[in-house]
Structure formats: structure tokens, C-alpha cells
C-alpha positions as a printed Julia matrix, in Angstrom:
473×3 Matrix{Float64}:
   9.89   14.99   23.54
  11.36   11.45   23.46
  15.14   11.43   23.91
  17.52    8.77   22.71
  21.25    8.17   23.0
  23.22    6.0    20.58
  26.78    4.71   20.95
  28.67    3.79   17.79
  31.91    1.85   18.12
  34.15    0.58   15.34
  34.66   -2.6    17.32
  30.93   -3.45   17.07
  31.16   -4.67   13.48
  28.33   -6.91   12.26
  29.41   -7.6     8.69
  30.67   -5.88    5.55
  28.25   -3.73    3.59
  27.35   -6.1     0.76
  26.27   -4.46   -2.47
  23.96   -7.35   -3.33
  21.69   -6.36   -0.45
  20.67   -3.39   -2.6
  19.04   -5.63   -5.18
  15.59   -5.4    -6.69
  13.11   -7.59   -8.52
  11.45   -7.55  -11.94
   8.57   -9.93  -12.56
   6.12  -10.2   -15.44
   3.38   -8.81  -13.23
   1.04   -5.91  -13.87
   2.85   -3.01  -15.54
   6.31   -3.81  -14.2
   7.71   -4.89  -17.58
   5.25   -3.69  -20.22
   4.85    0.13  -20.07
   7.18    0.02  -17.06
  10.6    -1.0   -18.34
   9.51   -1.56  -21.92
   7.35    0.76  -24.02
   8.24    1.06  -27.71
   7.05    4.39  -29.02
   7.55    6.19  -25.72
   9.42    9.49  -26.2
  12.31    8.22  -24.08
  12.46    4.68  -25.55
  15.71    3.47  -27.09
  15.9     1.37  -30.27
  15.11   -1.78  -28.24
  11.93   -0.26  -26.8
  13.21    0.33  -23.25
  12.29    3.54  -21.46
  15.5     5.44  -20.78
  13.78    7.66  -18.22
  13.26    4.5   -16.15
  16.86    3.39  -16.76
  18.08    6.71  -15.36
  15.94    6.31  -12.23
  17.14    2.73  -11.71
  20.7     4.04  -11.83
  19.85    6.7    -9.26
  18.08    4.13   -7.1
  21.32    2.15   -6.87
  19.94   -1.34   -7.58
  22.73   -3.86   -7.93
  21.17   -7.27   -8.52
  17.84   -7.77  -10.3
  15.89  -10.99   -9.75
  13.96  -12.17  -12.83
  11.44  -13.32  -14.18
   9.61  -14.18  -10.97
   8.13  -14.62   -8.53
   4.97  -16.65   -8.99
   5.31  -16.1   -12.73
   8.28  -18.46  -12.98
   6.26  -21.51  -11.89
   4.5   -21.59  -15.25
   7.29  -20.13  -17.34
   8.84  -21.86  -20.36
  12.05  -19.98  -20.94
  12.24  -21.12  -24.57
   9.18  -18.98  -25.33
  11.12  -15.82  -24.48
  14.0   -16.09  -26.97
  14.33  -15.94  -30.74
  12.5   -13.74  -33.26
   9.77  -11.77  -31.5
   7.23  -12.42  -34.25
   7.55  -16.17  -33.65
   7.21  -16.09  -29.86
   4.01  -17.67  -28.55
   1.44  -15.89  -26.41
   0.87  -17.93  -23.24
  -1.59  -17.82  -20.37
   0.06  -16.89  -17.1
  -1.83  -18.64  -14.31
   0.01  -16.8   -11.53
  -1.42  -13.38  -12.36
  -4.17  -14.51  -14.74
  -2.92  -12.56  -17.72
  -1.65  -13.13  -21.23
   2.12  -13.09  -21.66
   3.31  -11.93  -25.08
   6.97  -12.85  -24.44
   8.04   -9.69  -26.27
  10.51   -9.11  -23.46
  12.55  -12.22  -22.73
  15.88  -13.37  -21.45
  18.13  -11.69  -24.03
  16.23   -8.41  -23.98
  16.28   -8.33  -20.18
  20.02   -9.01  -20.14
  20.49   -6.1   -22.54
  18.42   -3.88  -20.25
  20.58   -4.91  -17.28
  23.67   -3.64  -19.08
  22.01   -0.24  -19.39
  21.51   -0.1   -15.62
  24.8    -1.72  -14.62
  22.95   -4.38  -12.61
  23.71   -8.07  -12.13
  21.17  -10.73  -13.18
  19.65  -13.21  -10.71
  17.64  -15.74  -12.7
  14.97  -18.12  -11.43
  14.39  -21.59  -12.89
  11.03  -23.33  -12.94
  11.25  -26.17  -10.43
   7.48  -26.27   -9.91
   6.15  -27.53  -13.26
   9.33  -28.44  -15.14
  12.45  -30.4   -14.36
  16.22  -30.68  -14.34
  16.76  -30.72  -18.09
  15.0   -27.4   -18.84
  17.06  -25.79  -16.05
  20.27  -27.15  -17.56
  19.18  -26.01  -21.01
  18.56  -22.49  -19.73
  21.95  -22.5   -18.02
  23.64  -23.6   -21.25
  21.81  -20.99  -23.31
  22.61  -18.21  -20.85
  26.18  -19.0   -19.86
  28.01  -21.3   -22.25
  30.32  -19.3   -24.57
  29.78  -21.15  -27.88
  30.07  -24.45  -29.69
  26.96  -26.17  -28.31
  23.44  -26.27  -29.68
  21.96  -23.84  -27.18
  24.9   -21.46  -26.9
  25.01  -21.25  -30.69
  21.26  -20.6   -30.67
  21.84  -17.63  -28.36
  24.5   -16.35  -30.75
  22.16  -16.83  -33.71
  19.52  -14.87  -31.79
  21.88  -11.89  -31.73
  23.7   -12.27  -28.41
  27.28  -13.38  -29.08
  28.56  -13.01  -25.51
  27.24  -15.25  -22.72
  25.15  -13.6   -20.0
  27.33  -15.18  -17.29
  24.54  -15.38  -14.7
  26.06  -16.29  -11.32
  23.01  -16.34   -9.01
  20.08  -18.69   -9.66
  16.86  -19.24   -7.7
  15.49  -22.78   -7.55
  11.83  -21.89   -7.98
   9.74  -19.49   -5.92
   7.61  -19.76   -2.75
   7.08  -23.46   -3.17
   5.42  -23.69    0.26
   2.49  -21.51   -0.85
  -0.81  -23.0    -2.05
  -1.13  -20.01   -4.39
   1.9   -21.27   -6.28
   1.35  -23.29   -9.44
   2.81  -26.7    -8.58
   3.32  -25.99   -4.86
   4.8   -28.84   -2.82
   5.5   -30.06    0.68
   8.99  -29.37    2.02
  10.01  -32.98    1.41
   8.59  -33.04   -2.11
  10.34  -29.76   -2.97
  13.64  -30.45   -1.24
  14.36  -33.55   -3.31
  13.99  -32.05   -6.84
  15.62  -28.82   -5.66
  18.64  -30.8    -4.49
  18.82  -32.78   -7.72
  18.46  -29.65   -9.85
  21.11  -27.86   -7.81
  23.53  -30.77   -8.04
  23.09  -30.97  -11.81
  23.59  -27.22  -12.25
  26.72  -27.28  -10.08
  28.02  -30.15  -12.18
  27.68  -27.91  -15.21
  29.31  -24.97  -13.38
  30.66  -25.45   -9.87
  30.93  -21.7    -9.27
  27.21  -20.97   -9.53
  25.48  -19.5    -6.47
  22.16  -21.24   -5.91
  19.21  -20.08   -3.8
  16.8   -22.69   -2.43
  13.27  -21.63   -1.48
  12.7   -20.86    2.16
   9.37  -19.95    3.7
   7.23  -17.35    1.95
   6.57  -15.66    5.28
   7.32  -15.89    9.0
   3.67  -16.64    9.81
   3.26  -19.68    7.55
   2.35  -22.83    9.5
   5.45  -24.7     8.3
   7.93  -21.89    9.02
  11.17  -23.25   10.46
  10.31  -26.88    9.75
  10.21  -26.04    6.03
  13.76  -24.67    6.07
  15.04  -27.63    8.08
  13.5   -30.25    5.78
  14.45  -28.53    2.52
  18.03  -27.99    3.65
  18.42  -31.56    4.89
  18.02  -32.5     1.22
  19.83  -29.62   -0.46
  22.4   -28.28    2.03
  25.44  -29.64    0.21
  24.39  -28.21   -3.15
  23.06  -24.7    -2.42
  24.52  -21.45   -1.11
  21.48  -19.45   -0.01
  18.04  -19.97    1.46
  15.42  -17.35    0.6
  13.19  -15.22    2.82
  10.15  -13.26    1.64
   8.28  -10.66    3.69
   5.66   -8.03    2.95
   4.28   -5.68    5.59
   1.2    -3.49    5.86
  -0.89   -1.73    8.43
  -3.68   -3.96    9.81
  -6.91   -2.6    11.28
  -5.54    0.87   11.9
  -2.62   -0.44   13.99
   0.03    1.96   12.7
   2.28    1.4    15.72
   2.74   -2.28   14.9
   3.3    -1.51   11.24
   6.12    0.91   12.09
   7.73   -1.83   14.2
   7.67   -4.42   11.37
  11.48   -4.5    11.34
  11.36   -6.52   14.57
   9.58   -9.3    12.66
  12.26   -9.13    9.94
  14.91   -9.66   12.61
  12.99  -12.63   14.01
  12.54  -14.07   10.52
  16.24  -13.87    9.68
  17.38  -15.2    13.07
  15.05  -18.2    12.83
  16.11  -19.07    9.28
  19.79  -18.8    10.23
  19.2   -21.02   13.27
  17.4   -23.62   11.14
  20.19  -23.59    8.56
  22.91  -23.87   11.19
  21.03  -26.73   12.88
  21.16  -28.7     9.63
  24.81  -27.79    9.16
  25.65  -29.07   12.63
  23.77  -32.31   11.99
  25.77  -32.79    8.82
  29.0   -31.8    10.6
  29.57  -29.34    7.79
  31.87  -26.31    7.9
  29.74  -24.66    5.22
  27.45  -21.76    6.13
  24.22  -21.13    4.26
  23.56  -17.44    3.68
  20.19  -15.71    3.45
  18.79  -14.22    0.26
  15.98  -11.88    1.34
  14.88  -11.75   -2.27
  11.38  -10.35   -1.81
  10.62   -7.58    0.66
   8.48   -4.47    0.64
   5.41   -2.74    1.98
   2.35   -4.22    0.26
  -1.25   -3.44    1.12
  -2.21   -6.82   -0.26
  -5.93   -6.78    0.49
  -6.35   -3.48   -1.31
  -4.3    -4.75   -4.24
  -6.4    -7.9    -4.49
  -9.6    -5.87   -4.34
  -8.43   -3.62   -7.17
  -7.17   -6.53   -9.28
 -10.14   -8.87   -8.99
  -9.94  -12.15  -10.82
 -11.84  -12.03  -14.07
 -12.9   -14.49  -16.73
 -11.23  -12.61  -19.56
  -7.54  -13.23  -20.2
  -5.82   -9.88  -20.72
  -2.28   -8.68  -21.37
  -0.76   -7.44  -18.13
  -0.28   -3.95  -17.37
  24.42  -10.38    9.07
  23.74  -13.61    6.94
  21.73  -11.66    4.57
  24.18  -11.25    1.71
  21.6   -10.73   -1.02
  18.24   -8.98   -1.02
  15.66   -7.85   -3.57
  13.14   -5.05   -3.19
   9.96   -6.26   -4.89
   9.13   -4.92   -7.42
  11.2    -2.36   -9.28
   8.6    -0.53  -11.4
   4.86    0.19  -10.93
   3.9    -2.84   -8.77
   4.39   -1.74   -5.12
   7.49   -0.11   -6.54
   9.93    2.74   -5.91
   9.61    3.82   -9.56
   6.28    4.65  -11.17
   5.45    5.3   -14.82
   2.56    6.61  -16.87
   2.11    4.92  -20.29
   3.27    7.47  -22.84
   4.04    9.88  -20.01
   6.55   10.53  -17.25
   8.38    8.32  -14.77
   8.71    9.46  -11.15
  10.04    8.47   -7.74
   7.65    7.0    -5.21
   8.25    7.81   -1.52
  10.0     4.46   -0.97
  12.57    5.38   -3.62
  14.41    7.76   -1.34
  15.45    5.65    1.66
  16.66    2.91   -0.7
  18.62    5.21   -3.01
  20.16    7.28   -0.22
  21.2     4.22    1.78
  22.63    2.57   -1.33
  24.66    5.71   -2.02
  25.91    6.4     1.51
  26.44    2.93    3.03
  30.01    1.69    2.73
  32.65   -0.33    4.54
  31.22   -2.26    7.47
  27.87   -2.35    9.26
  28.19   -1.12   12.86
  25.8    -2.35   15.53
  24.46    0.69   17.43
  23.87    0.58   21.17
  20.54    2.38   21.51
  19.02    3.8    24.68
  15.54    5.04   23.83
  11.95    4.95   25.1
   9.87    1.97   24.03
   6.23    1.44   23.22
   3.99   -1.61   23.15
   2.73   -2.99   19.85
  -0.15   -5.42   19.41
   1.74   -7.62   16.94
   5.39   -7.47   17.92
   5.45   -6.62   21.61
   7.79   -3.91   22.84
   9.57   -1.79   20.24
  12.05    1.07   20.45
  10.7     4.49   19.52
  14.02    5.26   17.82
  15.87    2.7    15.74
  19.13    3.04   13.84
  21.83    1.34   11.78
  25.26    2.66   10.9
  28.08    1.98    8.44
  31.69    3.11    8.35
  34.86    2.77    6.33
  38.24    4.53    6.66
  37.04    7.83    5.23
  33.35    8.14    5.91
  30.44    6.99    8.02
  26.66    7.1     7.78
  23.83    6.77   10.28
  20.27    5.89    9.27
  17.5     6.56   11.8
  13.76    6.19   12.22
  11.44    7.84   14.71
   8.34    5.68   15.18
   6.54    8.14   17.46
   3.34    9.19   15.72
   3.04   12.57   17.39
   6.34   13.77   18.82
   9.76   14.62   17.5
  12.68   12.75   19.05
  15.89   14.37   20.23
  18.83   12.05   19.54
  22.48   12.24   20.55
  24.97    9.91   18.86
  28.49    9.31   20.15
  30.67    8.98   17.03
  34.07    9.55   18.62
  35.38    6.09   17.78
  34.54    6.68   14.11
  36.87    9.67   13.95
  34.23   11.8    12.23
  34.95   15.51   12.1
  32.1    16.96   10.03
  28.62   16.37    8.66
  28.49   16.25    4.87
  24.79   15.51    4.48
  21.72   15.27    6.7
  18.3    14.62    5.14
  14.93   13.62    6.53
  11.9    12.08    4.84
   8.69   13.0     6.63
   5.22   14.38    6.01
   2.37   15.56    8.2
   0.21   12.93    6.46
   1.75    9.5     7.06
  -0.27    8.11    4.13
   0.94   10.71    1.63
   2.34    9.34   -1.64
   3.73   10.64   -4.91
   1.29   10.47   -7.81
   1.16   11.45  -11.46
  -0.53   14.69  -10.45
   1.87   15.37   -7.54
   5.13   13.6    -8.31
   7.09   15.45   -5.6
   4.47   15.38   -2.85
   6.92   13.66   -0.47
  10.66   14.23   -0.9
  13.69   14.36    1.43
  14.55   17.72    2.95
  17.74   18.94    4.58
  17.79   18.43    8.35
  19.43   21.71    9.27
  19.35   21.01   12.99
  22.02   18.3    12.8
  25.22   19.32   14.6
  28.54   17.64   15.41
  30.77   18.85   18.24
  33.47   17.01   20.2
  32.46   13.67   18.69
  28.81   14.03   19.67
  26.18   14.24   16.92
  22.84   15.79   17.88
  19.77   15.74   15.68
  16.01   16.09   15.97
  13.85   13.53   14.18
  10.31   14.62   13.22
   7.42   12.31   14.1
   7.14    9.18   11.9
  10.27    9.97    9.94
  13.36    8.47    8.29
  16.7    10.28    8.41
  20.19    9.79    6.99
  23.35   11.53    8.19
  26.66   11.27    6.32
  29.94   12.0     8.13
  33.56   12.47    7.09
């Protein structure tokens, strides 16, 4: 049995726990919006057509900030199509996902849905195929109180109070050739900087996110961030990261060690941003918005969603992050049209961490066996992160060993913890098990009754290929 020892010290603080890192993402893609969030006629739908069973699950999930409306979708989006009387809204072709967009759910409806969930909006503007003026118009419509043409239009459309959107994305994945209107770093950095400057002139307190690389393996990674930020550094607050992971060619060991690539991604982006800051002799620090991340078996998704000729209606410096997507598309929440909503396996680590994490992030000192991965080199069999405030602490652990349980001891004396209030583990004998319409509770967290705390030493056994959370008082 692998054995690991972890030291937790209050002095090893990384950063505060930031609630925006528990964000998510809603894009007009597949069934995320239509029959996901929005399904008039569903038994749980409210008067606006939104599924309240989904709203309840979003509340339980603990999402704080929701990025909208894309994603690739935003690069062909005309925001004006999505407001006003629904019967007058045009149907448009969406080139990103090759579907028809009815615009029955738009900006005002989405803002109303956010209020139901208690989440904060994070809007994206179309930098790819539009320009500065449409971005400023959207900002005026969304945020200006009243007395201008577009703010009064919002009021006339039934939304008297401004949406007060603070975070804005300047496009999406502009380095990717799959993106409508994709650009080189130099060609993107210039309009992004001009758009950002104009938006800050309208409201200096906006928080703007410039597009970073769409992945750590892109050929321009690092250089892209440097070039884009050399243009936009003075006008933006965040640079984005996007990462999706999956098992390749049966290499489950590398897949389980994907977090090491996330660390490398973040460290490289921060280094690139700080390099530009040093060149500019700026005291400003650019933060990271990891505003797309998830597990995505992309090849399988592409095979099941083959392009067709018929246009159809769709079914540490990281201070903001968005799990992509929220409903149905590689999502923690799944729905059946006309039927139930349920929690996917990925729902539980997110919701439990969102609920238990508080105070400050503590860097754990981990002594554990390692194993060699084909993609990421050497990785620890046991990994962990911890948080603590004055009253409580939490430890989140993974065991990457495919066959053996791991025995872990954790020194929590400096945290002053006296008792365990919760210990749960998510595991299954089948690592590919998932929750489906037929078996909605196939994989759920279970109490880890072996956890014990004595004399400041926490001991716990982690099943093979498992995720565990322990809450302490």
C-alpha cells in the first residue's frame, strides 16, 4: 500500500480562496441553453421558461461567476439579435457549432436567470468579426442606468435596472484556426487593446480579460501571451487560459496527472505576463482567468456530432475560473428534455470544494511515492490542496494509483483543528463509470469512515483512483 505524509502549516499561504475561481460557463452550444437551462413547458419551468430543477442544482453546485455567451459562439454573435420582443428576433446561422440560433434566450433573459442562481455575469464581446462600437453599445445597453438610447431601450424591453456586468472577455480563443475570424497575436493584440481602452473610457472600473492561448500545446504558446500583452497590458486586468484533458491511447496514468500540465500552463502564462510588465516597468500585475477547463473526450464528441449539410437548432494568479460547460455539454449537470435533471460525477468535487473551501489556500508539503507518466514525466501518486480560516480547514486529496489504496497521514497541528466534521470519498471500481438517465446515482460520494484525528495527526485511507475531501474544525 502506498504511504504518504503531508505537512500543513498556516505560514505556507499561497493566496486567499477567491470565490470567482468557482465559476462556470454557459454557451449556446448543444443542449446547454435550450432544454438545458431553458425549456418552456417543462414541469419545473417558471413563467420565463427556465427549468427550476436546474436552478436548484446550480445553487448546490456553488457556481459564482458564469461566462456567457461563448466560447466560439461569440465570434459570430450579434448581441442586438438577442434583445427585444422574442417574436421579432432573427434566426441566425451559428458557424461555430453549425446550428441555427433562435435567440429566444438572450442577454436580458440570461441576466434574469443569473439572479435565480445568485451568480455573477461575465460577458464576452465579439472582437473577431465586429469592432469597438458594437462592444461599446453592448456595454451601454447592459450597464448604463438610463437616459441614453441603448439604456432606455433596455428599459423599454422590460429590464429597468442595469445588469452591472463587471467582467468582460475580449473575444475567445483568437489563436485558434477553428475560430471564426481568428488572428495572429499581433493582429489580435491591437484591436483588443483599442477595444479595452474604449471600454475603460466608458467605465474605468471594468475588469477586462484578454485572450491567452487556447492550450499549452499550441505552437504559439508563450509568444502569443507576450505579443498580445505588449499591446494590451495597460488596458486589461486578466489573460485567459483554456485547457481540456482526456485519456489518450489508454494512457490513464498520464490522464490522472493532467494537473501537472495545468501548473505548467499557469506558471508559463504568469511568467510571460510578468516579463511584459517588467519591460514596461509597470507595477501592475496581470491575473489569470482560467475561464475554460474540464475533461473533454473531444474526438468522441466530434465523432458523435459530425458536421452535416442541414442547419439545425442546437440541442495563485488564477483569480477567476470557469468550468465549461454548466449543463449537458461535458457538464456537471445533465437534463432530459421533458424529464429529470441530475448530477454528473464531476458535479461532486466541484460542489463540495466550493462549499468547504474558505479563508486561505495552504501549500501542502507532500512526501509520497511517484510514478512515471508518458506525457508529463514524474507525478506524485497522492496529491493534495488545503484551505483554512480562523474556524475551519479543509483538505482535498487524490490517489492516482490505479490498483492500490493509499494510506495518508496529515499533520494539521498548526491549523489548530480538533475534530473532523466531514470526510467523503468519490470512487468506483469502474473508473469510466458515469451517471446516466437510467442510473442517475451510479457514482456518488460516500462517507470515509476510516478518517481519524488524534494529537494533531489526521490519518485516512484513499481508495484507488479516488477523490476525497476532509473538513476540520
